[in-house]
C-alpha positions as CSV (number, residue, x, y, z in Angstrom):
1,X,-0.1,-0.1,0.1
2,X,1.2,3.3,-0.5
3,X,1.6,6.5,1.7
4,X,-1.1,8.2,-0.1
5,X,-3.8,5.8,1.0
6,X,-2.3,4.9,4.8
7,X,-4.7,7.6,6.3
8,X,-7.5,6.0,4.6
9,X,-9.8,3.8,6.8
10,X,-10.8,0.5,5.7
11,X,-14.7,1.5,4.3
12,X,-12.7,4.3,2.1
13,X,-14.5,3.8,-1.2
14,X,-12.5,2.9,-4.3
15,X,-12.1,3.7,-8.0
16,X,-9.6,2.2,-10.4
17,X,-9.1,3.2,-14.0
18,X,-7.0,1.2,-16.1
19,X,-4.8,2.1,-18.8
20,X,-4.2,0.0,-21.7
21,X,-0.4,0.8,-22.3
22,X,2.2,1.5,-19.4
23,X,2.0,5.9,-18.5
24,X,4.4,7.7,-19.9
25,X,6.6,10.1,-18.0
26,X,4.6,13.1,-20.0
27,X,1.1,11.3,-19.8
28,X,1.9,11.1,-15.8
29,X,2.8,14.7,-15.7
30,X,-0.8,15.6,-17.6
31,X,-2.5,13.2,-15.1
32,X,-1.2,14.6,-11.6
33,X,-1.5,18.3,-13.0
34,X,-5.3,17.6,-13.2
35,X,-5.9,15.0,-10.5
36,X,-4.1,16.7,-7.6
37,X,-6.0,19.9,-7.9
38,X,-9.1,17.8,-8.6
39,X,-8.9,16.0,-5.2
40,X,-7.9,19.0,-3.4
41,X,-11.3,20.7,-4.2
42,X,-13.6,17.7,-4.9
43,X,-16.9,17.9,-3.5
44,X,-20.5,16.5,-3.0
45,X,-22.9,18.7,-2.7
46,X,-20.7,21.7,-1.9
47,X,-18.9,19.3,0.9
48,X,-15.3,19.1,1.1
49,X,-14.5,15.7,0.6
50,X,-11.4,13.6,1.9
51,X,-10.2,12.3,-0.8
52,X,-6.7,10.7,-2.2
53,X,-5.0,9.6,-5.3
54,X,-2.0,7.8,-6.9
55,X,-0.8,6.3,-10.1
56,X,0.4,2.6,-9.5
57,X,2.2,0.3,-11.5
58,X,2.3,3.1,-14.3
59,X,-0.9,2.0,-15.3
60,X,-3.5,2.3,-12.9
61,X,-5.5,5.8,-11.2
62,X,-6.3,5.0,-8.0
63,X,-8.9,7.2,-6.4
64,X,-10.1,6.9,-2.7
65,X,-12.6,9.1,-0.5
66,X,-12.9,9.1,3.2
67,X,-17.1,9.0,3.6
68,X,-16.7,9.5,7.2
69,X,-15.9,12.5,6.6
70,X,-18.3,12.9,4.0
71,X,-20.5,10.9,1.9
72,X,-20.1,10.8,-2.1
73,X,-23.0,11.4,-4.2
74,X,-23.7,10.9,-7.6
75,X,-22.9,14.5,-8.5
76,X,-19.3,13.8,-7.0
77,X,-19.0,10.3,-8.7
78,X,-19.8,12.7,-11.8
79,X,-17.1,15.3,-11.6
80,X,-14.4,11.8,-10.8
81,X,-15.8,10.6,-13.8
82,X,-15.4,13.8,-16.2
83,X,-12.1,14.1,-14.7
84,X,-11.4,10.7,-16.0
85,X,-12.8,11.8,-19.5
86,X,-10.4,14.7,-19.7
87,X,-7.2,13.0,-18.6
88,X,-8.2,10.2,-21.0
89,X,-8.9,13.0,-24.1
90,X,-5.4,14.6,-23.2
91,X,-3.4,11.5,-22.6
92,X,-5.2,8.6,-24.9
93,X,-4.6,6.0,-22.4
94,X,-8.0,4.4,-23.0
95,X,-8.8,4.8,-19.6
96,X,-12.8,3.6,-20.2
97,X,-11.4,0.3,-22.3
98,X,-12.4,-2.8,-20.4
99,X,-11.3,-4.6,-23.0
100,X,-7.6,-4.3,-22.0
101,X,-6.2,-6.9,-19.2
102,X,-3.0,-5.7,-17.3
103,X,-1.6,-8.9,-15.5
104,X,1.8,-8.7,-13.6
105,X,4.3,-11.2,-14.6
106,X,7.4,-12.2,-13.0
107,X,6.8,-9.0,-10.7
108,X,6.4,-6.6,-13.9
109,X,3.0,-5.3,-15.2
110,X,2.3,-6.2,-19.1
111,X,-0.7,-4.8,-20.6
112,X,-1.9,-7.0,-23.2
113,X,-5.2,-6.7,-25.7
114,X,-7.6,-9.8,-25.6
115,X,-6.1,-11.0,-28.8
116,X,-2.8,-11.1,-27.1
117,X,-4.2,-12.1,-24.0
118,X,-6.0,-15.3,-25.5
119,X,-2.6,-16.2,-27.4
120,X,-0.7,-16.4,-24.2
121,X,-3.4,-18.0,-22.4
122,X,-3.3,-21.0,-25.2
123,X,0.2,-21.0,-25.2
124,X,-0.2,-21.7,-21.6
125,X,2.4,-18.5,-21.4
126,X,0.9,-17.3,-17.9
127,X,2.0,-19.5,-15.4
128,X,2.0,-17.8,-11.9
129,X,0.6,-14.7,-13.6
130,X,-1.0,-12.2,-11.5
131,X,-4.5,-10.4,-12.1
132,X,-6.0,-7.2,-11.1
133,X,-9.7,-7.4,-9.9
134,X,-10.2,-3.7,-10.6
135,X,-13.6,-3.9,-9.5
136,X,-13.0,-3.9,-5.6
137,X,-14.9,-0.8,-4.0
138,X,-13.0,-0.3,-0.8
139,X,-9.8,0.2,0.6
140,X,-9.6,-3.1,2.8
141,X,-11.0,-5.2,-0.7
142,X,-8.3,-3.2,-2.6
143,X,-5.6,-4.2,0.0
144,X,-6.8,-7.9,0.2
145,X,-8.0,-8.7,-3.4
146,X,-7.0,-6.1,-6.0
147,X,-4.0,-8.4,-7.3
148,X,-5.2,-11.8,-7.5
149,X,-4.3,-15.2,-9.1
150,X,-5.4,-15.6,-13.0
151,X,-7.7,-18.0,-12.1
152,X,-9.9,-15.8,-9.8
153,X,-10.3,-13.0,-12.6
154,X,-13.7,-12.5,-13.4
155,X,-13.0,-12.6,-17.4
156,X,-10.8,-16.0,-16.9
157,X,-13.4,-18.5,-17.5
158,X,-14.6,-16.8,-20.1
159,X,-11.3,-16.6,-21.9
160,X,-10.1,-20.0,-20.8
161,X,-13.0,-21.5,-22.8
162,X,-12.2,-19.1,-26.1
163,X,-8.4,-19.8,-26.3
164,X,-9.2,-23.6,-26.4
């Protein structure tokens, strides 16, 4: 867990946006230029949210909100979605593409298209690979269930059948 999230309680809300490629230094600069002021000023119904943000593995934008300070609402989530769309438009990271597959292979991040993933799966070139469960919704889940064995990924059973 990175330091930004240490002060967040276990029930803090989490949003994860995955890029379909490794984030370059220039893309990271754009992300930080937009995301850092955003979390400092993020509100829901004119109430300041206690939020943190980090880029992890040079691929994932992770946002957390401590709802014990103030609950986030639809308008607060809409603001985050608008920010991600803005970052996406300026960086071409495809942050809303759910067809990309990000894996940890030998502790190194690999970003794959679905077809590349299916090829590796068919060739049985994914031994000991870890997947990312970007569907976690709390800090506790993020800490315990974000990085998982590939066999536990929601897409694995479906893609395993396609690779045969």
